[in-house]
N, C-alpha and C positions, 0 to 999 in steps of 0.2 A: 328481559333486556337482551338486545342483540349480542351475539358472542363477540363480535369485533367492535372494540371501542373506536370511535372516530373523534379525534380531538384536533382543534385548530390552536396553534400557538402563534401569536402575532406581536410584532414590534421589532425593534432593532435600532440601527443607526450607528451604534458604537459597540465596542466589545463589552462594555458594562451592561448592555441589554442582551447582547447575543449569547455570551457565555452562560449566564443564568438560564436563558431559554433552552439552550441545548442540554444543559444539565437536567432541567426539568423533564425534557423529552426522554433523555436516557433513563431517568428514574421511573417514568411511566412505563417504558418498555421493559425495565427490569421487573416491575410488579405485574405487568400484563403484556407479555410478548406478542399477544394478538393485536395490540393497539395499532391503529393506523393514524399517524400524526402528519398533519399538513401545516407547514409554516406559511405565514403571509407577511411579507416585508415590503420595504420601499425600494422601487427600482433605482439602481445606481448606488445603493448603499452597501455597506460591508456585508450585511447578512446574505446578500445574493450570491456571494462566494463562500462564506464560512459555513452556512447551513448545509449546502450540498456536500461540502468537504466532510461534514460530520455524518453524512449518510441519510439526510432527510430531504424530502421534496419541498420546494418553496415556490410560491406564486408572488409576483411583484405588483405593487400598486404604484401608480404615477403620482405619488403624493410627496409634498415637501412642507417645510415650515413657513410661517409668515416672515416677511422681510420687514423688520421694524424701522430700518433706515431708509428704504426706498418704497414708500407706500403704494405707488402706482403699480409696482411689480406684483402686488397682492391680487390684482385682477386675475392674473394667470394662476396664482396659487388657489384662488377660489374655484376656478375651472378644474384644476387638478383634484381638488377635494371632491367636487361633484362627480368627476369621472371615477375616482377611487371608490366612492359610495356605490356607484352602479356596478363596478367590477367586483366589489366585495359581496354584493347581493348575488351575483352570478356564481362566485366561488362557493358561497355558503349553500346555495341551491344545489349545486352539483355535488359537493362533498358531503352534505348533510351531517354536520358535526353534532355530537352529543354534548359537547362542552367546549368552551373557548377560554384560552388563557392569554392575557395581555401582560407584556413585560415592560411597557413603556416604549416611547418612540412613535413617530408619525403614523405608521401603518396600523397600530393597534386601535386607533380611534375609529376609523370607518368599520373595521372588521368587527370589533366588539359592539359597536352601535347596532350593526345589522343583526348580530347574534342575539343581543338582548331584546331587540324589537320582535324577534321570532320566538321568544320564550326559551332560548337555549341558555343553560346555566353558564355564568361567566365568573372567572376568578382573575383578579389582577395582582401582580407582584410588583411592589415598589421597593427598589433597591436603596434609595437615598433617605437621609434623615429629613430632607425637605422635599416633599412630594412633587413630582413633575406635573406639568399642566395637563397632559393627556390623561394621566391616571386620576387627577383631581376631577376632571370632567366626567370620567367613566364611573366614579365611585358610587353614585346613586343607582347605577344600573347593575353593578356587580353584586354577586351573591356573597363572595368572600374576598377579603383583601389581605394578602400576605405581606408582612413588613419585616424590616430588619432592625428597626430602632424602637425604643420606648417613646411614648408621647405622641404617637401619630394620630391620636384622636383630634388633634387640631386641624387635620386635613380630611379625615375619613370618619364615617359613622362607627362609633366604638363597638357596636354589636357585630360588625362585620369583620373586625380586625383579628388576625391571628399572627402572633410573633413567631416567625419561622427562621429568621436570619436569611442571608443571601446564599443561593447555591453557588458553588465554586467549581473550577475545573478539577476533575477527579485525578488527573495525572499529577497535580501538585500535592495532593494528599497521599498519593501512592508512592511518591519518590522514596526509594530506599538507598540511594547512593550516599556514601559517606561525605562529610565536608571536604576531606582531603582529596578524594577522587573527583568530587565535583569541581573543586578549584583547578585541579590538574586538567580537567576536560576543557577548561577555558585557557589553558596554556599559562597559568599563573602559579605562584609559589604558595604552597599550603602553610608555610610557616609565618606568613604575613597576614595582618588584618585586611579584610576584604570588604569593600563597599560595592553594593549593586545599585546602579542608578537607572531607573526606567521612567519613561514619560508616556507610557501607553503605546499602542501599536503604531500610531502615527508619529510619535515623538513629542517633545515639548521644548520649544525654543528656549525658554528661560532656564530649564535644567541644563540644556546643552551649553548655553553661554556661561552658566555658572562654573562649569568645568573648564572651558576654554579660558576663562578669566583668571583661573587659579592654577595653571599648569606648573608654575615654578614651585608653589606651595606643595602641590601633590608630589612632585619629584623629590622634594626634600623631606617629606613626611614619613617615608617608610611604609605607607599604606598603598594598597593596590585597588584598582577600580575595574569592575565589569560595567561597561557603558553601552546601554541600548539607546542609540541615537534616534531611531525612527527612520523609515526609508526616505522621507522627504529631506532630511538634513544630512544623511550619511556621507554623500560625496563631498559636500562642502567641508564637513568636519575633517574628513580624511585629507583633503587638500590643505587645510590649515595645519594639521599635525605634521605633514611632510615638510613644513617650513620650520619645524622646531627640532631640537635634539631628540635622539631616540628615547622613547618612553616605554620601556619594557613592563612597567607597572600598570599599563593600560591595555585592556582587552576591549576593542571597539567593534561593535556589530550593529547592523541596522535593525535586526530582529532576532529575538531569542525564541527558538521553537520549544526548547525544554526548560520551561520556567521552574519546574520542580528542582532541577539541578542548580539553576541559578540561585534560587532561594536557599538551597542547602549550602551553597558556596559562600553566601553572604553572612558576615557578622552584623551588618547594618544595611538597611535598604533606604534609598531616597526615592520618593514616588509622588506623583499627583495623588489626589484624595478621592479617586473614583470609588464608588461603593463596593464594586466587586473586588477590587484590589485590597481594600481595607478588610473585607471579609476573609480574604486569603491570609492576610497577615495575622488576623485574630486566630484563625484555626491552626496555623503553624507556629504561632508564638514568636513572630519575627520582629525585632526592634526596628522602628521605622521613623524617619523624618518625613513629614508630609508637607508638600508645597502645593496648596490648592490652586487649581487653575482659576483665574479671574474671568475666563471667557465662557462661562457656563450659566445657564438660566438660574436666576434667583440666588446666584453665588452658592449653590448647594454643596459644592465641594468643601467650602469653608465650614459649613454646618456639619458635614461628615467628619471633618478633621477634628473640630472642637468637641464632638461627642467622645473622642478618644483622649484628646489633650486634657480635658477637664477631669479625667480619671487617671492622669499620669500614665497613660498607656501609649503615648506617642509624643513626638516633638513637632512643633509647628514653626515653619518659616514662611513669612509672607512673600508672595511672588515678587513684589516690587523690591524687596531687600535681598533676594536670593543671590544675585551675582556677587555681592560682597560678602555675605555672611554664611551662605549654605555650605560650601566646602570646608571652611575653617571649623564650623560647628560640627560637621560630620566627622572630621578627623579627630576633633576633641572627644566626641561621644564614642567613636569606635575604639578608642584607646582607654576607655573607662569601663572596665569589666563590671564594676558595681552598677553603673547606670544601665548597661546593656542587660544585665540580669533582671533589674527592676522593671525595665520596659517590657521585656519578654514575659515576665510573670504577670504583669498587669494587663497586657493586651490579650493574653491567653484566656483570662477570665471572661472576656467579652465575646468569645467565639460561640457560635451556635452550630453544633454538628448536625449532619444528616438533613440539611435544609431542603435539598431537592426531593428527597424521599417524603418528607413531611408534606411538601406542596403537592407532590404527585398523589399522595393518599387523599388529600382534600379534593383534588380534581375528580378522582375516581368516585369518591363519596358523593359529590354533586351529581354525577351521572347515575349512580345507584339510587339516590333519592328521587331523581326525576323519572327513571325508567324501571325501577325495581331491581332487586338483587338477582 
């Protein structure tokens, strides 16, 4: 086998795909510092900025998803898929990967199709409890399929499945700051119960409106809130808050760079039900209220949430009911020490540690089986 491993990692579109992909790359480099890793993503998507920031090279494909509402627009989509297949062939020819990893998202389809057609070993990583379309289509061509939930045989060939859990951001696991110091870093009071509300890197309209709709309740509750609004909503929310009396119990920010500190500060988290976020909550044992986004394929976030709720490891609030019930429920729960302890204990049992390293070892094993030790 050649000394230098050459591995393609493809996919993205959201942080839920990108963070696991980068974690897998980091784990491969930790095991084999000689490895040369090339990412392949979709032009204009988040990975084109996040991957280089993590220190890896990335190539972009001009691919996007089908428009189910405006069917005529899909003529252009088909053309982009065709162009992406051609470009993927060129990338694979020039890079000569020894293995390919797909993490879901548009770009992984053309990339892994090309690799599989050339006999290059392929591994796909499915973050959700309801498998994405791209990964379902790639399953027959993949050599190994790494999953985070039990029961994925309904989507994938059972003999290919490995239960690995989802890779998470290492800085979250490495956070050593105390709860008190973490709360002070957000300018809040360590003596008060603290709720963290996050809607993903882009924010979530429903979660934001749930807070704005209950400012009086929050002011009277004695609870404080770390509120990541998302960049899209930040200015409008700040403008709304300027029209209200001073709210010292609120720390409002568009983006939290140190999520490790934010999680340590929080007695309770309110979040969407993305697979990567859920994996983080499981590994750090954080009590959470999940509000699944209704705007995702096959309603997979509800499936993710219910996998925890059915084991009393999280609380579920329906998106359509959140404006009225979310903050009252959160204030009730964060003041119930027994409930917090139970949620923390139950969610901790669902965490799968060292997922990125487990997946990295599988990738290296595929290469060794193909090329020899």
